[in-house]
Every structure is written in structure tokens, then in C-alpha cells.
C-alpha positions, 0 to 999 in steps of 0.5 A: 865666442872665447876659446882655448887652442889645444897644443896640437891645433895651435901648431896645426893653425900656425903651419896653415895644416890641412889637419886642422878641420875646416869647423875648427879653423872657422871657430878659431878665425871668427872667435871674439877672443883667442887663447893660448895656454902657457902649458900649450907653450911649455908643453912645446918647449919640451918636445923642441928640446927632446926633438919630438917637434920641429917648428918652422920658426923658434917657439917665442917667435911663433908665440909672439906672430901668433899674439901679434898677428892673430890676436892670440893672448897668453893664458897664464896658468893660476892657483884656481887653474891647479886647484880646479885639477883635483875636481876632474876625473882620471879620464885622460892621464896627460897633464898638459891636456888636463891642465887646458881642460881645468883651464877652459872650465874654469874660464868658461872657454871652448877648448878647440881640440881633436882629442876625443878623450878630453870631450868626456870631460865637462867642457865644451869642445869643437873640432 
């Protein structure tokens, strides 16, 4: 199974939060391939700068630790991902979530998310 973590899922996973569902935790731990989108890194950096997100370590260190210790790979944003946005209905207004949806669709990844709006799109989700 190949997965992409939503931003909140990555944060909760990295913190060992009880907000992460047991199903989501099992899927993440047993996935064959785990991805973090650069869109999530970008979103987190904005929230840190606005003091709306307080991480237990610096963002660069968090991403490095997740990649090294938990075998996450960074998923770049490609032109194909951007072009895919044109095909998405405007059900969800968050541009970062829309990019995650486009990436998951294009790369055939399961999106691990608690966001119920995302499930309205033609993308495989789990929580």
C-alpha cells in the first residue's frame, strides 16, 4: 500500500498524538511507501511563522527525522499535479488540501486524513 499523509495526520503521527485513529496508525505503520507532500511542509511553515502551529522540534528537523526514522519520502509538486487541480470540483476550498488530493489522484496514493470533505473527491482515503 502506498500512502500520502494529510498535514494534520503528519503532525499527529510525529507527536504520537491520540488524535490519530488506530486505523490510520496501523495503515501508516504497515504501508509499503509513505509520502509527505511538499505542500504539507509549505503549509506547516506558514502556520509556524504565523504562530498557529507549535512543533516539538524545528520543521526541518521534524521532516528529516520522519524521512530517516520512519522511511517517509518527500513528494515534490510537479506540473502534472498542478494541472490536475483544474479537474477537481471546488468542494474543498483549502489550496493545500486540494493539492494533496491532486497528488494522491495522480500518483495513485491513499490519502490518510480525518478531513471528511476530502472523501467527497475521487480519491482513496482512510482514517
